[in-house]
C-alpha positions in Angstrom: 162.0 141.0 63.7 158.9 142.7 62.6 155.7 143.3 64.5 152.3 143.7 62.8 149.2 144.9 64.6 145.9 143.4 63.4 142.3 143.7 64.6 140.3 140.5 65.3 136.5 140.3 65.6 134.3 138.1 67.7 131.4 136.7 65.8 128.2 135.8 67.6 125.8 133.6 65.7 122.1 133.6 65.9 122.2 130.1 67.4 123.2 131.8 70.6 119.6 133.1 70.9 118.4 129.5 71.0 120.9 128.6 73.8 119.8 131.6 75.8 116.1 130.9 75.4 115.9 127.1 75.1 118.7 125.9 77.3 118.2 128.5 80.0 114.5 127.9 80.3 113.8 124.2 79.7 110.9 124.2 82.1 107.7 125.8 80.8 106.7 127.2 84.2 110.1 128.8 84.6 109.8 130.4 81.2 106.4 131.8 81.8 107.5 133.0 85.3 110.3 135.0 83.6 107.9 136.7 81.2 105.6 137.5 84.2 108.6 139.0 86.0 109.1 141.4 83.0 105.5 142.5 83.6 106.4 143.3 87.2 109.3 145.4 86.1 106.9 147.2 83.7 104.9 148.1 86.7 101.9 146.1 85.7 98.9 145.8 88.0 97.5 142.8 86.2 99.0 139.9 84.1 96.7 137.7 82.0 97.9 134.3 81.0 95.9 132.4 78.4 96.7 128.7 77.9 95.2 126.3 75.3 92.7 123.7 76.4 93.7 120.0 76.4 91.0 119.3 73.8 92.1 120.5 70.4 95.7 121.2 71.5 98.1 121.4 68.6 101.7 122.5 68.5 101.2 124.0 65.1 98.0 126.0 65.8 97.7 126.5 69.5 99.1 129.7 71.2 100.0 130.9 74.6 99.6 134.6 75.5 101.0 136.7 78.4 99.5 140.2 78.5 99.9 143.0 81.1 98.7 146.5 81.7 102.2 147.8 82.4 103.9 150.9 81.1 104.3 149.5 77.6 107.1 150.6 75.2 107.5 153.3 72.6 109.7 152.9 69.6 112.8 154.1 71.5 112.2 151.9 74.5 111.7 148.9 72.2 114.9 149.5 70.2 117.3 150.7 72.9 116.1 148.6 75.8 114.0 145.6 75.0 115.8 144.5 71.9 119.2 144.8 73.5 120.1 141.3 74.7 122.2 141.2 77.9 121.4 144.7 79.0 121.7 145.2 82.8 118.8 147.4 83.6 119.9 148.1 87.1 123.2 149.5 85.9 121.9 151.3 82.8 119.2 153.1 84.8 121.4 153.4 87.9 118.7 151.9 90.0 117.6 148.7 91.7 114.0 150.0 91.8 111.5 151.2 89.3 108.6 153.3 90.4 109.0 151.9 93.9 109.3 148.3 92.9 112.4 146.2 93.3 113.6 145.4 89.8 113.7 141.7 89.1 115.4 141.8 85.7 119.2 141.9 85.8 120.9 139.9 83.0 118.8 141.1 80.1 117.9 137.7 78.6 114.6 136.9 80.3 112.8 138.3 77.2 114.1 135.2 75.4 112.4 132.8 77.8 109.5 132.3 75.4 111.9 130.4 73.1 112.0 127.7 75.7 108.3 127.1 74.8 107.9 128.2 71.3 109.9 129.0 68.1 107.9 132.2 67.5 107.2 135.2 69.7 105.0 138.1 68.7 105.4 141.3 70.8 102.6 143.8 70.8 103.1 146.8 72.9 101.4 150.2 73.2 101.5 153.5 74.9 98.5 155.8 74.7 97.4 155.6 71.0 100.5 154.2 69.5 101.2 150.5 69.2 104.1 148.5 67.8 104.0 144.9 66.6 107.1 142.8 66.1 107.6 139.1 65.5 110.7 137.1 66.6 111.1 133.8 64.7 113.8 131.6 66.2 114.6 129.7 63.0 114.9 133.0 61.1 117.1 134.6 63.7 119.4 131.6 63.7 119.8 131.5 59.9 119.8 135.2 58.8 123.1 136.7 58.0 124.7 138.7 60.8 125.1 142.4 60.4 128.3 143.6 62.1 128.4 147.2 63.4 131.3 148.7 65.2 130.5 147.4 68.7 127.4 145.2 68.3 126.1 142.2 66.5 122.7 143.0 65.0 119.8 141.2 63.4 117.4 143.0 61.1 113.7 142.9 62.2 110.6 144.3 60.6 108.0 145.9 62.8 104.6 147.6 62.4 103.8 150.9 64.1 100.1 151.8 64.3 98.0 154.6 65.8 95.4 152.0 66.9 95.6 150.0 70.1 95.7 146.2 69.5 92.7 144.2 70.7 93.4 142.7 74.1 91.9 141.1 77.2 91.7 144.4 79.1 90.1 147.6 77.7 90.8 150.3 80.1 94.6 150.6 80.3 96.4 153.2 78.2 99.5 151.0 78.0 100.7 147.4 78.1 102.5 144.6 76.4 101.2 141.3 75.0 103.5 138.3 74.2 102.0 135.6 71.9 103.9 132.3 71.7 103.2 130.1 68.7 104.7 127.1 67.0 104.8 125.4 70.3 107.5 122.8 71.1 105.9 120.4 73.6 103.5 117.6 72.6 101.2 118.3 75.5 99.6 121.5 76.7 100.5 123.0 80.1 98.5 121.9 83.0 96.6 124.9 84.4 96.6 123.7 88.0 100.3 122.9 88.0 101.2 126.3 86.5 99.1 127.9 89.2 101.0 126.1 91.9 104.4 126.9 90.3 103.7 130.6 89.9 102.2 130.8 93.4 105.5 129.5 94.8 107.8 131.5 92.4 106.5 134.9 93.4 106.3 136.3 96.9 103.1 137.4 98.5 104.3 141.0 98.3 104.5 140.6 94.6 101.1 138.9 94.4 99.7 141.7 96.6 100.7 144.4 94.1 100.2 142.5 90.9 97.3 140.1 90.1 98.3 137.1 88.0 95.3 135.6 86.2 95.4 132.2 84.4 92.6 131.5 81.9 90.4 134.1 83.7 91.0 132.8 87.2 93.3 134.8 89.6 96.2 132.9 91.1 95.0 130.9 94.1 96.8 129.5 97.1 98.0 125.9 97.1 95.5 123.4 98.6 97.1 120.8 100.9 95.9 118.5 103.7 97.9 120.2 106.4 98.8 119.0 109.9 96.7 121.1 112.3 99.6 122.4 114.4 101.7 123.8 111.6 101.8 127.3 110.3 100.9 127.6 106.6 102.3 129.7 103.8 99.4 132.1 104.1 100.3 132.9 107.7 102.5 135.8 108.7 106.1 135.3 107.8 108.5 134.9 110.7 111.6 137.2 110.7 115.0 136.0 111.8 118.5 137.6 111.8 121.3 135.3 110.5 124.8 135.1 112.1 126.1 137.6 109.5 123.4 140.1 110.4 121.3 139.5 107.2 117.5 139.3 107.6 115.4 136.5 106.3 111.6 135.8 106.5 110.1 132.4 106.3 107.0 130.3 106.7 106.6 126.5 106.5 104.0 123.8 106.9 104.0 120.0 106.8 101.1 117.9 105.5 99.2 114.9 106.8 100.0 112.9 103.7 103.0 112.9 101.4 103.1 115.8 98.9 103.2 114.3 95.4 104.0 117.4 93.2 107.7 118.2 93.3 107.2 121.9 92.7 105.3 122.1 96.0 107.6 120.0 98.2 110.5 121.5 100.1 111.7 125.1 100.3 111.4 127.9 97.7 113.8 130.7 98.3 112.8 134.1 97.0 114.8 137.2 96.5 113.1 140.5 95.8 109.9 138.7 95.2 111.1 136.2 92.6 112.5 132.6 92.8 116.2 132.3 93.6 116.2 128.6 94.5 113.5 126.5 92.9 111.7 123.7 94.8 112.2 121.0 95.9 115.1 122.2 98.1 116.1 121.0 101.5 119.6 122.4 102.1 120.8 118.9 101.3 119.4 117.6 104.6 117.2 115.1 102.8 120.3 113.3 101.4 120.6 111.4 104.7 118.4 108.3 105.1 117.0 109.5 108.5 115.4 112.6 106.9 114.5 111.2 103.5 110.9 110.4 104.4 110.2 113.6 106.3 111.1 115.6 103.2 107.9 114.3 101.5 105.7 116.4 103.9 107.5 119.8 104.0 106.5 122.8 102.1 107.8 126.3 102.9 109.1 129.7 101.6 112.1 131.7 102.6 112.5 135.4 101.5 116.1 136.5 101.4 116.2 139.8 99.5 119.9 140.3 100.3 120.7 137.5 97.8 119.8 139.9 94.9 120.6 143.3 96.2 123.6 144.0 94.0 123.8 145.9 90.7 126.8 144.5 88.9 127.5 140.9 87.6 130.2 140.2 90.2 127.7 140.4 93.0 125.2 138.1 91.3 125.0 134.7 93.1 121.7 133.5 91.5 121.8 131.3 88.4 120.6 132.9 85.2 117.4 130.7 85.1 116.8 131.5 88.7 116.7 127.8 89.6 119.7 127.7 92.0 121.8 129.8 94.3 125.6 129.5 94.3 126.0 127.9 97.8 129.8 128.0 97.6 129.9 131.8 97.8 130.8 133.4 101.2 127.6 135.5 101.1 125.4 132.4 101.3 127.1 130.5 104.2 125.1 132.0 107.0 121.9 131.3 105.2 123.0 127.8 104.4 123.9 127.1 108.1 120.6 128.5 109.3 118.6 126.6 106.7 120.2 123.3 107.5 119.4 123.7 111.2 115.8 124.8 110.6 115.2 122.0 108.1 116.6 119.3 110.4 114.4 120.7 113.2 111.3 120.4 111.0 112.2 117.0 109.8 112.5 115.8 113.4 109.0 117.3 114.2 107.6 115.4 111.2 109.4 112.2 112.1 108.0 112.3 115.7 104.5 113.2 114.4 104.6 110.2 111.9 106.0 107.9 114.6 103.2 108.7 117.0 100.6 108.4 114.3 101.9 105.0 113.3 101.8 103.7 116.8 98.3 105.0 117.5 97.0 103.4 114.3 98.4 100.1 115.2 97.2 100.2 118.9 93.7 100.9 117.7 93.5 97.5 116.1 92.5 95.1 118.9 94.4 92.0 117.6 97.7 93.8 117.1 97.3 95.6 120.4 96.7 92.4 122.3 99.8 90.8 120.8 102.0 93.8 121.8 100.6 93.8 125.3 101.4 90.1 125.6 105.2 91.0 125.4 107.2 91.8 128.5 107.4 95.6 129.2 110.9 96.1 127.9 110.2 94.1 124.7 106.9 95.9 124.3 108.6 99.4 124.3 111.2 98.2 121.8 108.5 96.8 119.6 106.6 100.1 119.7 109.7 102.0 118.9 110.2 100.0 115.7 106.5 100.4 114.8 106.9 104.1 115.2 109.7 103.9 112.6 107.1 102.8 110.1 106.1 106.5 110.0 109.3 107.1 108.0 108.2 104.9 105.2 104.4 105.4 105.3 103.2 106.0 101.7 100.0 105.2 99.8 100.5 103.0 96.8 98.3 101.4 94.1 97.9 98.1 95.9 96.9 99.1 99.5 96.0 102.1 101.6 98.5 103.7 104.0 96.7 102.0 107.0 96.8 98.6 105.5 100.5 99.0 104.8 101.1 100.1 108.4 99.2 97.0 109.6 101.2 94.7 107.4 104.6 96.1 108.5 103.5 96.2 112.2 102.5 92.5 111.9 106.0 91.6 110.7 107.6 93.6 113.5 105.4 92.0 116.2 106.2 88.6 114.8 109.9 89.4 114.9 109.6 89.8 118.7 107.2 86.9 119.2 109.6 84.7 117.2 112.8 86.3 118.7 113.7 82.8 119.9 113.4 81.4 116.3 114.6 84.3 114.1 117.5 86.6 114.6 116.0 89.9 113.3 115.8 92.2 116.3 119.4 93.5 115.7 118.6 94.0 112.0 115.5 96.0 112.9 117.5 98.2 115.3 120.0 99.0 112.5 117.4 99.5 109.8 115.0 101.6 111.9 117.0 104.8 111.3 116.9 104.5 107.6 113.5 104.4 105.8 114.8 102.5 102.7 116.6 99.9 104.7 113.6 99.4 107.1 111.2 99.0 104.3 113.5 96.6 102.5 113.9 94.5 105.7 110.1 94.4 106.4 109.4 93.5 102.8 111.9 90.7 103.0 110.3 89.4 106.2 106.9 89.6 104.5 107.7 88.3 101.1 110.7 86.0 101.6 111.3 84.7 105.1 107.7 84.8 106.2 106.6 83.6 102.8 108.8 80.6 103.3 107.3 80.0 106.7 103.8 80.4 105.3 104.5 77.9 102.6 105.6 75.4 105.3 102.5 76.4 107.2 100.3 75.7 104.3 101.8 72.2 104.0 101.3 71.6 107.7 97.7 73.0 107.5 97.1 70.7 104.6 98.5 67.7 106.3 96.4 68.5 109.4 93.3 68.6 107.2 94.3 65.2 105.8 94.7 63.9 109.3 91.2 65.3 110.2 89.8 63.5 107.2 91.6 60.4 108.3 89.8 60.6 111.7 86.4 61.0 110.0 87.1 58.0 107.8 87.9 56.0 111.0 84.7 57.1 112.7 82.6 56.5 109.6 84.3 53.1 109.0 85.4 53.9 105.5 86.0 50.9 103.1 89.4 49.5 102.2 88.9 50.4 98.5 86.5 52.6 96.5 83.4 51.4 94.9 84.0 51.8 91.2 80.6 53.3 90.6 80.1 55.4 93.7 83.6 56.9 94.1 83.6 56.9 97.9 86.5 57.9 100.2 88.6 54.9 101.0 91.8 54.0 102.8 93.6 52.8 99.7 93.3 56.2 98.1 94.3 57.9 101.3 97.6 56.0 101.5 98.2 56.4 97.8 98.0 60.2 98.0 99.6 60.6 101.4 102.1 57.9 102.2 103.7 60.1 104.9 100.9 59.0 107.1 102.6 55.7 107.5 106.2 56.8 107.4 107.8 60.1 106.3 110.4 58.2 104.3 108.0 56.0 102.4 107.1 56.9 98.8 104.7 54.7 96.8 106.6 53.0 94.1 104.1 50.5 92.8 100.3 50.4 93.3 98.0 47.4 92.7 100.3 45.3 90.6 100.7 41.5 90.3 103.7 39.9 92.0 104.9 39.0 88.5 104.9 42.6 87.3 106.5 43.7 90.5 109.4 41.4 90.0 109.8 42.6 86.4 110.0 46.2 87.6 112.5 45.3 90.3 114.6 43.5 87.8 114.0 40.0 89.2 113.1 36.8 87.4 109.5 36.2 86.6 107.8 32.9 87.6 104.6 31.1 86.5 102.4 29.8 89.3 99.2 30.8 91.0 101.0 33.3 93.2 102.4 35.2 90.3 99.1 36.8 89.5 98.3 37.8 93.1 98.0 41.6 93.5 99.5 43.6 96.3 98.1 46.9 97.5 101.3 48.9 97.5 105.1 48.5 97.2 106.9 51.4 99.0 110.6 52.2 99.1 112.0 53.2 102.5 115.4 54.9 102.3 117.9 53.2 99.9 117.8 49.6 101.2 114.3 48.6 102.3 111.1 47.7 100.4 107.8 47.6 102.2 105.0 45.4 100.9 101.8 47.0 102.2 98.4 45.4 102.6 95.5 47.4 104.0 92.3 46.3 105.7 89.3 48.4 106.5 88.3 49.5 110.1 85.6 46.8 110.4 87.6 43.9 108.9 88.9 41.2 111.3 92.6 40.2 110.6 93.0 36.5 110.1 96.0 34.1 110.0 95.5 33.5 106.3 96.1 37.2 105.6 99.4 37.1 107.5 100.5 34.0 105.6 99.5 35.6 102.2 101.6 38.7 103.0 104.5 36.4 104.1 104.3 34.7 100.7 104.3 38.1 98.9 107.4 39.0 100.9 109.2 35.8 100.1 108.5 36.1 96.3 109.6 39.7 96.1 112.7 39.1 98.2 113.8 36.6 95.5 113.9 39.5 92.9 115.7 42.1 94.8 118.8 42.5 97.1 116.9 45.0 99.3 115.5 44.1 102.6 111.8 43.4 102.3 109.3 43.9 105.1 105.6 43.2 105.2 103.2 45.9 106.5 99.6 45.3 107.6 97.2 48.1 108.4 94.0 47.1 110.1 91.3 48.3 112.4 92.5 46.5 115.6 90.5 43.3 115.5 92.1 40.0 114.8 91.2 36.3 115.0 94.7 34.7 115.6 95.7 32.6 118.5 98.1 34.3 120.9 101.2 32.4 119.8 100.6 33.3 116.1 99.9 36.9 116.9 103.0 37.3 119.0 105.1 35.7 116.4 104.1 38.1 113.7 103.9 41.1 115.9 107.4 40.7 117.3 109.0 39.7 114.0 111.5 42.1 112.4 110.0 41.1 109.0 106.6 42.5 109.8 105.1 45.9 110.8 101.6 45.8 112.1 99.8 49.2 112.3 96.4 50.1 113.6 94.6 53.0 111.9 93.9 54.8 115.1 97.5 54.7 116.3 98.6 56.0 112.9 96.1 58.8 113.3 97.2 59.7 116.9 100.9 59.8 116.0 100.4 62.1 113.0 98.0 64.4 114.9 100.4 64.8 117.8 103.4 65.5 115.5 101.8 68.2 113.3 99.8 70.0 116.1 103.2 71.0 117.6 104.3 72.8 114.4 100.9 74.4 113.8 101.2 76.1 117.2 104.5 77.7 116.1 103.6 78.6 112.6 100.2 80.0 113.4 101.7 82.1 116.2 99.6 80.5 119.0 102.0 81.9 121.6 99.8 80.8 124.5 99.8 77.2 123.3 102.0 74.9 125.5 103.4 73.5 122.2 104.7 76.9 121.3 106.5 77.2 124.7 108.1 73.8 124.3 109.4 74.7 120.8 110.7 78.1 122.2 112.6 76.3 125.0 114.1 73.9 122.5 115.4 76.7 120.3 116.7 78.5 123.4 118.6 75.3 124.5 120.0 74.8 120.9 121.2 78.4 120.8 123.0 78.1 124.1 124.7 75.0 122.8 125.7 76.7 119.5 127.0 79.8 121.3 129.0 77.8 123.9 129.7 74.5 122.1 129.2 72.8 125.4 126.4 70.6 126.9 127.5 71.3 130.5 124.8 72.2 132.9 125.6 74.2 136.0 124.5 73.0 139.5 121.8 75.8 139.4 120.5 74.4 136.0 120.4 70.9 137.4 118.6 72.1 140.5 115.9 73.8 138.4 115.2 70.5 136.6 114.2 70.0 133.0 110.4 70.3 133.3 108.3 69.1 130.4 110.3 68.4 127.3 109.4 68.5 123.6 110.2 65.1 122.1 108.7 65.7 118.6 
């Protein structure tokens, strides 16, 4: 057996540069923050960022510049330090500090962050009277052949060295670096205000106190929020606390009066040595539970934990390369995680209580809602207010209504649930949903848009029928005619019954209107006949149920009913009965006056073949019936009709629950009281 030793070579392609720049820094604010961090490590006192304006923005012609007045680079620094990808500055220089500053750079790839925004970076750097200009083109770097030296993979670059300082934004510094990004990738330009907020949160106040960051000529400014008056803000002094493992953290937080919309402002930002270690929004996973989900929309805060980035070697590194996330599985982070969870939950509870009190106060300031709540018994009132307080968990402003209007709408549904507790089983559902904002909002939405909508649709029908009944009353008072005048188009009883046959009987539907007896028989399938009766016209033929036909004749309020009219209706009934197997009855509506002898009147009135109705009695019956339901559906809880319906529902529930109609001696002793028979 022979053994041959052979050397193998790893080959790193230029495409790796794209992965390090583009994939590691997908967010533009993170990419610019990385370039600003390089200025900090260069001991800059000022960093000028110039962004293109929205008007005239073009990916091909617009540029972004990041310039500083730091130490700059000479030829050796540029070659041996800046252009070495992956160089760990802390190890190479055997220091975690540079001129008294904590070094932010560690992995040696932040210089490629510009490739997350652009495909071309021009580096201009100068020290005293010597400047160097170098351009990095991503496409060229990916496609150029690789030069392999003994230990390194190299790309050939051409630079320009000059004895003149390049033109820049600042004139007085003897050194500095300017990065120009061109051939931009995004279709839209960076929003100046959003970048301001991002950089404000990505760098600690100690960094901002020693290095001024200027965007389009305006120094970085603090974030403007509508804050709750009792909360400390980010600009207040940081509070210091020792963790269980002895490590020190500093923090400050605030919560706002209204939900924070921008994600880069919400939640915690965790900083290490002045730079982001955990990007916002972050809540130590407390917001994953339904109870805290809404409170997370109000919190903004910063935690400084320098111990997270105190090491020199790669093994001690627990912060992701793009500095967006901390490795929370590492032992070194467990004490911070435990402390952060406890603090975050405490703040969420504070926000929840604040929002709950605010919701209740808003509702109680509205007189009509307050009166309805106070009408409840004390125990029910407190439970109702508890649920109204839960609205604070879901209070948001949307496009359709203000926050107050939404609170009023939801509070109305909750109050109705208690007012209608005898009619609708939703109190237990409210109890379960009140701890979860999404479930509570869904339930209240269902009450508003489904169950209550259904009740409201019924209410609209009943309201409409009551208006018809009121119109009916006015027609009686004003002695409306039997039929309309063909030229004047006046209200009349014929049209009233044609449009609303339920006035006479809820089962009746008009089948035939103003047809001759002959035509009626044809429609019913009976045999036609030829005599003077065949052309007589009836007012209505109505079908009642499946086996009865009502032949309806109407008279006006002022007409006097005669024997001839009864006999004519009797003839109609006989003729129609000959053409159908259904039971046929004659119906006469009149105003109450008649000119029949007593025997004739009693004969027709007591006959099973005739139904005699007076307009006023028809009106009284309908009015009584529908007024009961209006009291329930319009929430007239003080109306006796409401109480009667409530008692009826209570009795029905007792029966359903026990399946027994037995009444105890105590029940019988109490008596039945007034009963609802409608």
